[in-house]
N, C-alpha and C positions, 0 to 999 in steps of 0.2 A: 556907243561910247568909245572915245578914242583912248588908246593905251597911254599910260603915263610915261613920259620920257625918263630914261635912266638918269639917276643923279650923277653928274659928272664928277670924276675923281680928280683930286689934285694932281698936278704934273708929276710930283715926286712919287706918289703912290702908284700912278700908272707905270712909271719907269721901274719901280721895284717889282710890280707884278709881272711886267714883261721880262725882267731879268730872271725871276723865279721860273717862269714858263720856259725860258731859253735853257736854264740849267737843267730842268727836268727833262727837256728834249735831248740835251747833250748826254745826260746820264743814260737815258734809254738807248740812244744811238751807240754809245760806247759799249754798253752791256750787250747790245746786239752783235757788235763787231767781235767782242771777246768770245761770244758763243758760236761764231761761225765755224763750220767744219774745217778740218785740216786741209781739205782740198781747196779751200778758198782763202786761207790765211796761214802764213808760216809762223813758226814759233817766236821769232823776234818781233813780228808785228803784234802778235797776241800779248807778249810780255810788255811791249811799249804801251799798248792800250790799257792793259791791266794797271800799269803804274799811274797813268792819267786818272783812271777811275779811283784808285786809292786816294789820290790827292783831293779829288772832288768830293769823295764821301766824307772827308773830315768835317766839312761844313754843311753836308746834306741834312735834310730833315729826316725824321724817323720814317715817315711815309715813303720818302725816296729811297732810303736804305732798305726798307722792307721790299720794295719793288725790285731793286737790283738783286737782292738775295733770292727772291722768288724766281727771277729770270735765270740766275746762275745755277740754282738748284736743278733746273732741267738739264743743264749741261752735263752734270754727273762728275766732271773732273775739272773744277775751276782752278785757275792759276793760284799757286800757293800764297803769295803775298796778299792777294785780294781776298782769298778764303780766310786767312788769319784775321784780317781786319773785321770781316763780317761775323766770324765765329765767336769772337770775344765781345761782340756788340750785345745789346739787350736781347732778351730771349725771343721776342717777336721777330727780330732780324735773323738771329742764328738758327731758329727752329727749322725753316725750310731746308737749309743746307744739312743740318744734323739728321733730319729725317729722310731726305730724298737724294742728296748727293751721294752717289755710290762709291766714289773713288777719292775720298779725302785721305790725305797721307797720314801716317802715324804721327809725324812731326806736327802737323797742323792740329790734330786732335789733342795731342799732349799739351801744346801751347794753349789751346782752348780750355782744357780742364784745369790748368793751373791759373789762368787769368780770368776765368768766368765764374759763374755761380753753381750752386748745387743742382739746379734743374738742368743746366747745360750738361753737367756730368752724368745725370740720370739718362738724358737723351743719348749721350755717347754710349753708355752701357747697353742701351737697347739696339744699337746699330748692328746690322747683319755682318757677321764675320769679324767683329772687332778683335784685334790681335792681342797676343800675350803681353807685349810691351805696353800697350794702352791699358789693358785690364789691370796689370800690376800697378800702374800709376793711379788708376781709379780706386783700387782697393786700398792703397796706402793713404788715401784721403780719410778713411775711417768714417764713412757716411752710410748709415744703414739702408736708406732708400736706394742708394746707388748699388750697394752690395746685393740687395734683393733683386734689383733689375738685372744685374749681371747673372745671378744664379737662375733667373727665369728665362734668360736669353740662351736658348740651346745652341745658337750659332756663335756665341761668344767663346773665345778660346782662353782657358785659364792655365797659368803656369803652376808648377809645383809650389813655388813661393806664394803665389796668389791663393791657392787652396789652403795652405797652412795658415795664412793670415785670416782667411774667412772662417776657418775652423775656430781659431782663437777668438775672433769677433763674436761667433755664435754663443760663446760663454755668457755674454751679457745681452745677446739678442737671440733667444731660443727659437724664435719663429724661423730662423735661417737654417736650423738643423735639418728639417725635412727637405728643404730645397737643396742642401748640400748632398743629401743622399741620392738625389736625382742625377747628379753629375757623374759622368764617366771618369772624370779626372780624379775622383776621390780614391785614395789608396787605403789599404788596411791600416797603416800607421796613423793616418788621419782619422779614420772611422773609430778606432779603438780609443783615441783621446776624446773625440766628440761624444762617445758613449757616456762619459762620466757626468755630463750635465744635460743629457738628452732626456726627454720624457719617456714613459714606459713604452709607448708605441714605437717611437724612433729607436729605442734600445733593442727591441725585438727585431726590427728591420735590420739593424746593424749586425746582430748575431746571425740572422738568417742569410744575409748576403756575404758576410766576410768571415764567418766561422767555417773555414774550409779544412779539409783533410790535408795531410802532408805526405800522401802516398808516393807521389812522384819524387819528392825530395828524399824520402827514406830509401827508395829504390836506387837513387843516384849515388847515395853514400852508404849503401848497405854494408860494404866491407869495412868502412871506417867506424860504423856503429857496433861492430862485433866486439864484445868485451875481451875476447881472446886475442884480437888483432891489435898490433901497435898503432895507436892513433897519433894525430898531431899533438905535440907537447906545448904549443903556445896557447895562451889564454883565449885569444880571440877565436881561434879555430875550435877550441873546446866549447866556447860559448855558442857558436853556430851549431855544433853537433848536438849540444844539449837542447837547443831549440827544435831541432828536427826529430830527435829520437822519441820513442814512445814512453820511455820511463819518466814519470812525473815526480814520484817521491824520491827523497834523498836518503839512501841507505846509510851513508856516513852519519847523517844527523840522527837517524834512528839509533845507531850504536851509542851515540853520545848523550842522547836525550834521557832525562830521568823518567820519562813516560814509556820509553821503549818502542812505541809505535804511534802512528797518527791516530788510530782509533782510540787508543787510551787517552791521548791528549784531548780529543774531542769529547770523550766521556767526562773528563775532568772539567772541561769548559762549560758543560751544561749547567753546573751550579752557578758559575760566574766566569765569564771569559775575561780574565785579568790580562794586563799587558804582558806579563811573563808567559802565560799560557798561549796568548796570541802569537808571541814571537816564536815559541816552540812549534806551534802549528804551522807557521810560515816556513820555518826551516825544514820541518818534516815533509811538507808538501812541495819542496823544491823552489820556494819563493824567498825573495829578500824580505826582511821585516818591513821595509817601507811599502812594499807592494801589499803585504798582508794588512798593514794598518789602513791603507786606502780601501781595501776590500771590506774590512770589518766596520769602518766608519761610514760606508755608503748607505744611505737611508733606503735605497730601493730594494736591495736583496738579491738582484740578479747576479752581481759579482760573487756573492756567497754561494749561489747555486753553481756558478762556473768552477769555483774552488772545489766544491764537493764532487762534482761530476768528473772533473779532470783528474782528481786524485783517487778516483775509484771508491769514494765514500757513498753509502746508501742515502736514501731520502731522509731516513731517521737522523742521520748526522746533520743534515741541513736544519732540521727542526731543533736539534740539540744546540747547535751554535746560535740559532735564533733566540732560544730561551736564555742562553748564556749571555747574550747581549742585552738582556732585559727588554726584549721587544714583545709586543702583544701577539700571541699566536692564534687567538680566537677573538671574535667580536662579541658584542653583548648578546647576540642571538645564539652563540655557541658555534657558529660557522667559522671556518678558517679565515684568519685575517686576510684582507685583500692583498696587502703587500707580500705576505708569505705565500699566498696562493699564486701570485704572479711569479715569485721565485721558483716555486715548485713546477709551474708550467715550463719555465725556461730550463729547469733541470731535466725534465722529461723530453724536451724538444731537441736537445743536442746530444750527439754521440760523444763518447769519451775523447776520441782524438780531436774532434772539432772544438770541444771545450778546452782541451790542452792548448790548441793554437791560440785561442783568445787569452788564456791565462799567461802564456809565454810572451805574447805581444805586450801585455800589461807589464809583466816583469821586466821586459827589455826596455819599454818606453819610460819606465820610472828612472832609469839610470843612464840611458844613452839613446842616440838616434833621433832626438827631437830638436827642432829649432828652438831658440830662446823664446819666440812668441808662443809656441805651443806649450812649452814647459811652464811659462809664466801663467798661462790660462789654466793649466792642469793643477798648478799649486795655489791657485787663487784662494780657495777656501780651506786649504789644509790646516792652517793654524787653528781655526775654530773647530774643525772636525776632529783633529787629534786631541784637542782639549777634552772632548767628550769621551775619548777612548783611553788616552794615555799621555799624560804630560811628558814623560821621559822620551816619547817618540817625536815630540815637536822639534827639538833642536836638530835631530837627524834629518827631518824633512826640510826644514828651512835651510840647513847647511847644504843639502843636496841642491836646492834651487840656486843658492849663491854660487856654489862651485861650478854648476853647469853654465852659468852666465859669464864666467871668466874668459 
């Protein structure tokens, strides 16, 4: 049986098909020329060919653009103008370059992340060795999948600003907290802010990693810490020395307090930890009232354990404060309440000097040293939390937040 003859196409259709084949061939040839090694083509010839390709790609089909992108991805370092056109194209075109081109410039990547979509940005976040300037731009877009991809990419470089922004973001995206703990760029000031909204396991990890002793600092300024020696008389230097020294309690506050000692104030708090008693405990323990309010209103109990350990109070004091806050100390079976048990474990796990480091970082971070983004995240729930503890403390907390942002 003879084969059926092909149906002849109209002249116009044959011409159009021929033109499409010619354009596809031209695109392939020009892409081949652009990809020639430097020994075969100079920079000006490569730039001229790239410009021709950019013009042709404006009217090229999706399949043709994908083929050109796949070809250029093998080059590793495609010409900038050509790369920008392809990077901001649809994902199927941009993907080969984002995943395989090793030497895309920061300028090209930033242009892509601002002009393309979320999946483009996620692929940029996964690139090997993506720089701080690019990661900062990605983080500023406030997209959780992109932030997660960056934190999982051990070869991505994060700036101090970027880490601060991610810590603040984790306030509403708690699954980012464990990923932040994996990063070498995380500083103690970041971790101790992250602590306040982290889960119990992450909190324990923060304390184990960042609750460090201050032995080297104490040795370096030992003569300045000597009470008999004249120390610096400016407030900032005094604040730094207070952070370093071993003395946690405030003897001046004890002389002025109606309780006379921290132990007596804690004993009074067992019946009911009122705002007035809480403020006295804060002063006696060398804390600002705003720090004490944050500790007393935290539902987890770990900060309360840090307060007791750092100030040299026994475990019984922790239980007394727990009862004074009207918290359940035993469950229905008569066993120690889970949250209190966790607080007691933290109390036993840290030495006094390490607990002091944590407490002093908190005391410092409540009033200075934080970026507006971190402070905003830290204050996010303060209004409702302070309502539960003390309405008079609320204006102080909110005013602190407003003053810092000026």
